[in-house]
N, C-alpha and C positions, 0 to 999 in steps of 0.2 A: 305313235301308239296306231295300231291296226284298228279300222272301222268295222272291220268284218268280225263282229263278236257274236256269239251265240246269247241269245236271251234266255232267261229262266223258264219262261211259258214255253218257247220253242223246245227245249230241252225236256220239259215234262211233257209236252204232246208226244216228242218223238219215244220216251221212255214207255208211255202209255201203249205204245202201239207195238212193243217188243212182245213176242209170243211167250207165254210161259213154258219152261223146260221142264219136262218130265222124265227122269232117268228111271227106266223099269228094270235095270240091271241088278241082279243080285250082288251081294259081297263077293261071292265065289267068282263070279265072272269078272268083277274088278281086279281082284288079286291075280286071276289067271292073266289078264291084259298087263298088270304091273310087272309080273314075273317074266313076261315075254318081251317086254320094252327093253332093248339093247342098252339104252342110256343108263336104265337101272342096274343093268347086269355089270356096266363098266364101273359105275360108283360102288358097287358092293365089292368087286375085285381090287380095285384101287381107290382108297378114300383119300382125298386131297387134303393137304395139310392147311389149316388156318393160321399161317404164320404171321401175318401182318399185325405189328404190334400198334398201339393206339396212336402214338406219334406220327408213324409211316400212314397209317389209315387216314389220319386228319388231312395229311398233305394230299393223298388220293382222293378224298372226298371233296376237298376243295376245287380240284380238276372237274370232277364230276358235276359239282354244284354250277360251275360255269357253263359246261355243256348242256346241262339241263335248262338253265335260264336263257340260253341263247336259243335253244329250240322252242321254249315257250312264248318266246317274243318273235317268233317266225314261223306262224300257223300255215305251214303250206302243205300239211297233210289233210285237209279237210275233206279230201275226196271220199275218205273213208267215212261213211254215216255213222252218227251216233247209234242207231239201231244196231249196226253190225259191231261195234265195240260193246254195247250192252249184252248182245247175245254171247259173244267170245268170254266176257267176264263172268256171266252167270253160269255158262257151260263148265268153265274152268273151275268155279268155286264149287260147284255141285259134285264134279268128280273129285275134286280135293276132299271134300267133306266125307264122301261114300268111302274114300280109300285111306283116311286119316289113320284109323286103328291098325289097318292091316300093314300099311307102309312103315309104321313105327315098330310093330313087330318085325318086320323084315330088317329094318336097320339094326336092332337090337340083336337079332340072331346073327347078323353078319359080323357085328363088333365082337360078340363072344366067340364065333368061329375063328376071326383072325386072331384073337388074344390066346386061344386054345392051341392054334397052330403054332404060335411063337412060345408057348410054355410060359405064358404071362397071365397071371390071375388078378394082378392089381398093380398100380404104379409103386406101392411099397415094395412089391416082391420083384420088381424089374431089377436084373442085374446088368451090369455091375453098378455098384454104389460109388459115390464119389465123396471124399473127405478133404473138406478144406483145412489146411494146417491151422493148429492152434497156437503156433508162434506168432511172433509179431511180423516176421519177414514173410512175405507173400509171393515173392518171385521165384524163379528156378534157376539155379546155379550149375556151372559145370559139374560141380563135385555131386550134386544130386542126381545126375543122370548116369554115374557109373554102373549102376546095376539095373537101369530103366532104360525104355526108350521113349523119347519125347515125341508126343503127339500134339502138334498146333491145330487149334481149331478156332474160328471167329464166331462167337455166339452172339444173339441178337437180342438184347433187352427189350422190354415193354415199351421203353422209351424211344426205340429206335437207334440205340447206341450199340456199335459192333464192339464187344468185348474180346480181346484175345485170351483164350484160355490156354494154359500149358498143362498138359495132362502127362503124368509119369506112370507109364505102363511097364510093370514088371517085366525082366528079360526072359522070365520063365513062361509068362503069359504069352509072350510075342512067340517064343518057340513052339508053344502048344499050337497057337492058332495060324501062325504064318511061316514055320519052319526057322531054320537057322539064318537064312538069306537076311540082308539088311533090307528091311522094307522101305519103300519110298513112302513119301507122304500121301500119295494117292492111295497105296496099298492100306496104310492105317486108316484113311479115311472110310474106304469102302468096307473094312472089316468092323470099324469101331463107331462111326458116327451114328449110324441107325440105333446103337444100344444105348445112345445118351438119353436119359429122362430129362429133357430141358426144362419142363415145368418144374420139376423137383428141385433144379438148381437156381430157379427164379428166372429162366429166360423165356422168350418165345419159342413156339414150335417152328422151327426154320429148317432144321436138317433132317434127313438128307437132302441135298440139292435135287431139284426136278431135273430130269434128263440123265445124261451119261456123260462120264468123263473120259476120255481116252489120252494115252501119252503118244507123242510123236517127237522122237529125238528128246531135246530139252524144252518142249514146248507141250502146253495142256492144251486139249480141245474139249470144250463143252458143248455137246450137241443137246440143244434146248427143245423140248416137245412143241407142237404147234400152240398149245395153251398154257401158258405160265403168268405168273403174277409178278414177275420182276420188272416189269416195265410200265407199271400203274402210273407212276410218277418219278421225279428226280430222286425223291426219298427212297423209294423201294430200289430203285437202280443203285444208289449209293450204299445202300446196306447189302445188296447182292454182291458188288464188285469189293467192297472193303473186306466182307466175310471171305471172299475167295483169297484176297491178299493176305489174310491172317491164317489161313488154312494150309495153304498149299506151298511148301518150302522146296526147294531143289529145282524149280523150273524158271525158264527165263522169262516166258510170257504165257497168257492165256488166251486162245481164240475162240471166239463165239460163232457156232454154226447152227444152223437149222437141221432137222433129222437127216435132210437130203444132202448136206454137206454144203450148202450155199450159205453165204454170210448172214448171220442173224441180224434183224432190224428191230429196234426197240421204238414204240411209238413216240417215246419223249425225246430221242435223240436221233433217230434214223439208224444207217449201219453201224454195228457195233465194232470198232476197230479193236484189233489185238491190244492188250494192255499188259505192261511190264510187270513180272513178279519179282519181288526183291529179297525175299526170304529173310524178312526181318528187318532189313537196311532200308527204313522207310522215310528217314531224315526228317523225322517229326518230334515234337514235344509230347511228353506225357502228362497226364492230368488225373485228378481223383474224381471218380464217378461213384455218386451211390444211387443204387436202384430204389425202387418203391418199397421194398423190404428192409431197406437199410444197410443192405450188404456194401462193402466198399471195393472198388477195383481200379487198378491203374490202366489207364486206357490212352492210345494217341490220338492225338488230333489229325485224322487221315485227310480233312479238307485243306490243311495247309503245311506245305513242305518248306524246308529252310535250306539255303545255301551252305551255311556252316554251323558247327555246333553252338558257337558263341550266340549267333542269332537265335538259334532254337532255346538256349538257356535264358536268354533275356525275355523270350515269349513266356517260358514257363512261369514267370512272376505275375502274370495277369491271368485271371480266371477267363475263359472263352465264352462261358455261358453258364446258365442255372446248372446245366449237367455237367459240364467240366471245369472243375475248381482248381485253382492252383495248390500245388503241394509245397510251395515256398512260404513259411509263415511271415507274416508282416515284420519289417525290421531286420531280416537276414539279408545280408548282401555278399556278392562274391565277385570273383574276378576269374576269367577264363582263358587259358593259354594252351598251346599245344607243342609238345616237345618229343619228336621221334614217334608220332603216332599215338601219344598218351596225352589225353586231356587232363590239365592240371586246374582243379578246382580250389581256389583260396579263398576263404572266408576272410571278408573284411575285419571282422572282430571274431575273436575265438567262439567257436561253436561248441558248446557242452551239451552233448546229447543226453546226458544222465539228468540234466535240468529240465528236459523236455518231456511231454508226454510221450510214452513210448511208441505209439501208433503213429502219431504226428512225426516223430523222429524217423520211423521206418519209411513212411511215405515220402519224406524229404528225401532221404539217402537214395531209395530205390527208385524214385521218379527221375533223379539226376542220373542214377546209372543206366536206367532204362533209355532215357534220353540220348546219352552218349552212346549207348549201344547201338542206337537206331543208325549211327554214322559207322559203327564198327570200331568204336574206341573204347579202351579200358580208362580207368579214372584214378588219378593220385590225388586224393583230398588231403588239404593243407589248412593249418591253423584249425584244428579239430581235436577234441577230446572226449572221451579217453581215446588212445591209440588202439585199443582193441574193444569191440562192442558187437555183441550179437553175432559173434563168429567171424565179423571184419577185422582184418589187419589194416589199419589206415597208415601204417609205417611204409607201406608199399602199394604200388598200383593194385586196384581192385578190378577183378575180371568183370566184364559185363554179364549181365544174366542171360540165360538161355531164352528165357521168355517171362511173361507177365502172369501173374493169377494163377499160382500153382494148385492143382488138384491131383489126387494120387488115385489111380485105378486099383481098386481092391478085389 
């Protein structure tokens, strides 16, 4: 412990010597100064998203707490007198109070102006709307995409969980917005990500990504602004990279750069090396996630990959956390084998889906299909009844889903 501590008496003496601050400026003068401040002009033109969900914020705050505690225990900045600190604080407080009403009005006008320019009057009126399917099945299958274009996007929940959302956009909408050429995942992202009302869907405000994406052959380059929130902690970095993985299909890797083209560095990890993009082949197990609103999603555990599908299927039997719950009901066992690229899932005892809760049965079947699909394999179910159920024909191999968590662009 340091012996160089300020006594209360000494602090009181110094504070009593602080001159009283009198601000004789009118409110008009304060408003004029605020309007000329380039920092406020920047914030008016570009409002930063407050995307950090509670779970991610906790991890970031833990890091800040350690840094602050370290600073407090190392009082090397005592060159700055208490009177200087008090004068600065008093002046800042006075200016803040004087400009409070006017700055709030400026923010309100800025927000209304931005909404007017975008043709938006409220969240409820923001287009497009998304309709979650009322059917028991929630994944997207090849048959669903016949007259639609599939738009993948990794959404961020308020628990810090990246949820893969598979959006079906009608072909006529694509033709009107992007022409008849087959759009890339970047084209789709640039066109539609900004129109997502994430809060209405129960997610954190995370998209669009800060910075700019560029294509270079089969790789994607993310040019990051000088200030961004992606490197606050390991949790924010994971959310950022996992969302990119779930969003951009059709590219081999993503490269992280500063605006000048140099390699980006993140505070927590240093230089950000290029990362492989797998277009859904993530070699992961899928689990059930329930958000704070009670909505249910099938999500991969991106923190753990597997060498083969048998290992991934065995891992599925165990819940990974309070957020990632197993889709395999207790007492259900199976054997996994592979023949000519098709995974055979044979239940030890006959599985009768009609005797199960429909949603539990759906999560079981689709969780298995998505896990196998992350390895690029279709599935042949064995010792299952009935042979036709909810559109599935279990007498032959079942195609892997195109993606999890179906939403339709209306």
